[in-house]
C-alpha positions in Angstrom: 112.1 97.0 119.3 114.6 95.6 116.8 114.4 97.1 113.3 117.3 95.0 112.2 117.4 92.0 109.7 117.6 88.5 111.1 121.0 86.5 109.9 118.4 84.5 107.5 117.1 87.8 106.3 120.7 89.2 106.0 121.7 85.9 104.1 118.8 86.3 101.7 119.5 89.8 101.0 123.0 88.8 100.1 121.5 86.2 97.9 119.2 88.3 95.7 122.1 91.0 95.6 124.4 88.3 94.0 121.7 87.3 91.8 120.9 90.9 90.3 124.8 91.5 89.8 124.9 88.2 87.7 121.8 88.5 86.0 120.7 92.0 85.2 122.4 93.1 82.0 123.5 96.7 81.9 121.1 97.4 78.7 118.2 96.4 81.1 118.9 98.8 83.9 116.6 101.4 84.6 119.0 104.2 83.7 119.1 102.6 80.0 115.5 101.9 79.8 114.6 105.6 80.2 116.7 106.3 77.0 114.6 103.8 74.9 111.5 104.7 73.1 108.2 103.2 74.9 108.2 100.2 72.6 111.6 99.4 72.9 111.6 99.9 76.9 108.3 97.6 76.7 110.1 94.9 74.6 112.7 94.9 77.1 110.8 94.8 80.5 108.9 91.8 78.9 112.4 90.3 78.5 113.3 90.9 81.9 110.0 89.9 83.5 110.3 86.4 81.7 114.0 86.1 83.3 112.6 87.0 86.8 109.9 84.5 86.2 111.9 81.7 85.4 114.4 82.4 88.4 111.2 82.3 90.5 111.4 85.8 91.9 108.2 87.4 90.6 106.1 84.8 93.0 108.4 85.2 95.9 105.8 85.7 98.6 103.3 83.6 96.8 102.1 80.5 98.2 103.7 77.4 96.7 100.4 75.9 95.6 100.2 78.9 93.2 103.2 78.5 91.6 105.4 80.8 94.2 108.2 80.5 96.5 106.3 80.7 99.5 108.6 83.4 100.8 107.9 85.7 103.7 106.8 89.3 103.2 109.9 90.6 104.9 111.7 88.8 101.9 109.6 90.3 99.2 110.2 93.8 101.0 114.1 92.9 100.8 113.9 91.6 97.2 112.0 94.9 96.2 114.3 97.0 97.9 117.6 95.5 96.8 116.1 95.4 93.2 115.8 99.3 93.3 119.5 99.5 94.6 120.6 97.2 91.7 118.8 100.0 89.3 116.8 97.0 88.2 113.4 97.7 86.3 109.9 96.3 87.5 108.4 93.8 85.4 106.0 95.3 83.0 103.0 93.4 84.6 102.8 95.1 87.8 99.0 94.9 87.6 98.7 91.1 87.2 101.7 90.8 90.0 100.5 93.0 92.5 96.5 93.5 92.2 95.1 90.9 90.3 97.2 87.6 91.4 96.8 88.3 95.2 93.2 89.0 94.4 92.5 85.6 92.7 94.0 83.9 95.4 91.6 85.4 97.6 88.2 85.4 95.5 89.1 83.5 92.1 87.2 80.3 91.1 89.7 77.2 91.1 89.4 77.5 87.1 90.3 81.0 86.9 93.3 80.4 89.3 94.4 77.5 87.0 94.1 79.5 83.9 96.1 82.7 84.9 98.3 82.4 88.1 100.8 80.4 86.9 101.0 82.4 83.6 101.3 85.4 85.8 104.0 84.2 87.9 106.2 83.0 85.2 106.1 86.4 83.6 104.1 85.1 80.2 101.2 87.7 80.7 100.6 91.5 81.0 97.4 92.9 82.5 95.9 96.2 82.9 93.1 98.0 84.7 89.9 99.0 83.3 88.7 100.7 86.4 88.3 104.6 86.0 86.1 106.3 83.2 85.9 110.0 81.9 82.9 110.4 84.2 83.7 108.0 87.1 87.3 108.6 88.6 87.1 109.6 92.3 83.4 108.6 92.3 84.2 105.2 90.8 81.1 103.5 91.6 79.4 106.0 89.2 81.0 104.0 86.1 78.7 103.4 83.2 80.3 100.7 81.2 77.6 98.1 80.8 77.9 94.5 80.7 74.5 92.4 79.6 74.1 89.0 79.8 73.5 87.1 76.2 73.6 83.3 76.7 76.9 82.0 77.8 78.5 85.4 77.3 78.4 89.1 78.5 78.2 92.0 75.8 80.3 94.9 77.0 80.0 98.5 76.3 81.6 101.5 77.4 84.8 103.6 77.7 87.7 103.6 80.1 90.4 105.7 80.7 93.9 106.3 82.5 94.7 102.4 82.1 98.7 102.2 82.7 100.2 99.9 79.9 97.2 99.0 78.4 98.7 99.0 74.7 101.0 96.5 75.8 98.7 94.3 78.1 97.5 90.9 76.8 94.4 90.7 79.4 92.3 93.4 81.2 90.6 93.3 84.5 87.7 95.0 84.0 84.6 96.6 86.1 81.2 96.9 84.3 77.8 97.5 85.7 76.0 94.4 85.3 72.6 95.5 87.6 71.7 99.1 87.0 68.5 98.7 89.3 70.4 98.5 92.5 72.5 101.1 94.5 75.5 102.0 92.5 78.1 100.2 94.7 76.1 96.9 94.5 75.6 96.5 90.8 79.2 96.3 89.7 81.3 93.1 88.4 84.8 92.2 87.6 85.8 90.4 84.6 88.8 89.0 82.8 89.0 90.6 79.2 91.1 89.3 76.4 92.6 92.4 74.9 92.7 90.9 71.7 88.8 90.3 71.5 86.9 91.8 68.6 85.6 95.2 69.4 88.4 96.5 72.1 90.3 99.6 71.1 93.1 101.1 72.8 94.5 104.8 72.5 97.6 105.9 74.4 97.5 109.3 76.0 100.5 111.8 75.6 101.6 113.2 78.9 103.2 115.9 80.2 106.3 114.1 80.6 106.5 113.0 76.9 105.5 109.5 77.4 102.2 107.7 77.0 101.8 105.3 80.2 98.2 105.6 80.4 95.7 104.5 77.7 92.1 105.0 77.1 90.1 101.8 76.4 87.0 101.4 74.4 84.7 98.3 74.2 82.3 97.9 71.4 80.2 94.9 71.9 82.7 93.0 73.5 81.7 89.4 74.2 83.1 88.3 77.3 82.7 84.2 78.8 80.7 84.5 81.5 82.9 82.1 83.4 85.5 85.0 83.1 83.8 86.8 86.1 86.0 87.6 89.1 84.9 87.3 92.6 81.2 86.5 91.7 78.3 88.6 90.1 77.4 92.0 91.3 80.3 91.8 93.8 83.0 93.8 91.8 83.2 96.8 94.3 84.3 94.7 96.9 86.6 92.8 94.8 88.4 96.1 93.4 88.8 97.4 96.9 90.7 94.3 98.0 92.8 94.6 95.1 93.7 98.3 95.5 94.7 97.5 99.0 97.3 95.3 97.8 98.2 98.2 95.6 98.9 100.5 98.5 100.3 98.2 100.6 104.0 96.0 100.2 105.2 97.7 97.2 105.5 101.0 98.7 108.8 99.8 100.0 110.3 100.3 96.5 109.0 104.1 96.9 110.9 104.4 100.0 113.9 103.1 98.5 113.7 105.3 95.6 112.9 108.3 97.5 116.0 107.6 99.6 118.1 107.5 96.6 117.0 110.7 95.2 117.4 112.6 98.3 121.0 111.4 98.7 121.5 112.7 95.1 119.8 115.6 96.0 122.0 116.3 99.4 125.2 115.5 97.4 124.0 118.1 94.7 123.5 120.7 97.3 126.8 120.4 98.5 128.7 120.9 95.5 126.2 123.6 93.4 126.5 127.2 94.1 124.3 129.7 94.3 125.0 133.2 94.9 128.6 132.3 95.4 127.8 129.9 98.3 127.2 125.9 98.6 123.7 125.9 98.2 123.7 123.7 101.3 124.3 126.5 103.4 121.0 128.2 102.7 118.8 127.7 105.6 115.8 126.9 103.4 117.1 124.5 101.6 118.5 122.6 104.8 114.6 122.9 106.1 113.3 121.3 103.0 115.9 118.6 102.9 115.3 117.8 106.5 111.7 117.7 105.8 112.1 115.4 102.9 114.3 113.1 105.3 111.5 113.0 107.9 108.9 111.9 105.4 110.9 109.1 103.9 111.9 108.1 107.4 108.3 107.8 108.2 107.4 106.2 105.6 110.0 103.5 106.3 108.8 102.9 109.8 105.4 102.8 108.7 106.1 100.2 106.1 107.8 98.0 108.6 104.8 98.6 111.0 102.3 97.2 108.2 104.6 94.4 107.1 104.3 93.1 110.8 100.7 93.6 110.9 100.7 91.4 107.8 102.7 88.6 109.2 100.5 88.4 112.4 97.4 88.0 110.0 96.2 91.3 110.3 95.5 93.2 107.2 96.3 96.7 106.9 92.7 97.7 105.7 92.1 101.4 106.4 95.8 102.0 107.2 96.7 101.5 103.8 94.9 104.7 103.1 97.2 106.2 105.6 100.5 105.0 103.6 98.7 106.5 100.1 98.3 109.8 101.5 101.7 110.1 103.3 104.1 108.7 100.8 102.1 110.6 97.7 102.1 113.9 99.4 106.1 113.1 100.3 106.9 112.6 96.8 105.4 115.6 95.2 107.4 117.5 98.3 110.7 115.6 97.3 110.6 116.2 93.6 109.5 119.9 94.0 112.8 120.2 95.8 114.7 118.6 93.0 113.5 121.0 90.5 114.1 124.0 92.7 117.5 122.8 93.5 118.5 121.7 90.1 116.7 124.8 88.3 117.0 125.1 84.5 119.4 121.7 84.4 116.5 119.6 86.3 114.2 120.2 83.0 116.5 118.2 80.9 114.8 114.9 80.2 116.7 111.4 80.5 117.3 111.6 76.6 119.3 114.6 77.0 123.1 114.6 77.8 122.3 117.5 80.1 120.1 115.5 82.2 120.8 115.5 85.7 120.9 112.0 87.5 119.9 110.3 84.2 117.1 112.3 84.5 115.4 110.7 87.0 114.4 113.5 88.9 112.7 115.2 85.9 110.8 111.9 85.1 110.0 111.5 88.8 108.8 115.1 89.2 106.4 114.6 86.2 105.0 111.3 87.5 104.4 112.8 90.7 102.1 115.3 89.6 99.2 112.3 89.3 100.3 110.4 92.7 97.8 112.3 94.5 95.1 111.2 92.0 95.4 108.0 91.0 94.5 104.9 93.3 92.1 107.3 95.2 92.6 110.9 95.4 94.1 112.5 98.7 90.6 113.9 99.2 89.1 110.6 99.2 92.2 109.4 101.3 91.5 112.1 104.0 87.6 110.9 104.2 88.6 107.3 104.8 91.0 108.2 107.3 88.7 110.6 109.1 85.9 107.9 109.0 87.5 104.8 109.6 90.6 105.2 111.7 89.5 108.2 113.8 85.4 107.4 113.5 84.6 111.1 112.5 81.2 111.4 111.1 80.7 111.4 107.5 
């Protein structure tokens, strides 16, 4: 087994590394973005997204027929990893690029593809998800947002929650119940909704880390053209599961690179910080926790490479994506728990404080990690899927 890059892949890595060096302004680097207000950060990310789109990087692995470069998945992985090491922020429209775009390529009508894909891949749009509801999170199929046909439009009423960057989104990929008389998984439809539509209200949710990454969305008699259905009437459950597979797949390469950087920072900190008169690195418990996190990160890297290989052979990861989601979410929590333990009171300083450790990244990632075992399918849901669909255990 050869885990090294091919000469062509290595040349590509040098190309993208050079491009980041020439085109990423200091003020748009992630360390600087963290210091901005949320509105200012979103504005900067939109500009960066447009620059990436103009250069063709947003659609690196998208087929050329949809405005992409037709690059390989390994090139996409290299691009994502090098972007992290350059401290480049992700584009604001991660929902459109990661979830909706690939889903439209699979199940969208020619009209929807023509309407949205080019604008997504050029960086001109920002999308959000309208999936979870106050009483339908882990049991997403229990959602109650209703869409009722009225002539050439569906009229939508309901309430969504935990929608990332909804306050900045132009459009929403919305799940709504279109048939209440069939089993709950079978009566759901996915719609494309213009966030400027009359009757749409967005309220940001303040989180423990003092940010408002998520919002709740209210739909009050919102009219949606019937040709905005994605993937067919009453077929929204299958479309949503396909989209979530993309969420849990290739982009975990970014997480792996982020964890590796944070782990190296923690090792360096443990070498120079002292506790009870001795370097922290000499504490057996500290060494054990660092070793565990290193193993977590290395296993994640190898699992990602296996997943890439399966993709390239035309084998979708399917249930394997649940295994990856469970592993990286638990690994993230263990890693940033360790960071807070090592840093002690210093690790409590946020990015806006001059006393923050490593630009406040440990603090930021620690608070973000509290939610990773919940969003995108809770760890209990993932364990059930793994048990039933990988190991063949009874329900």
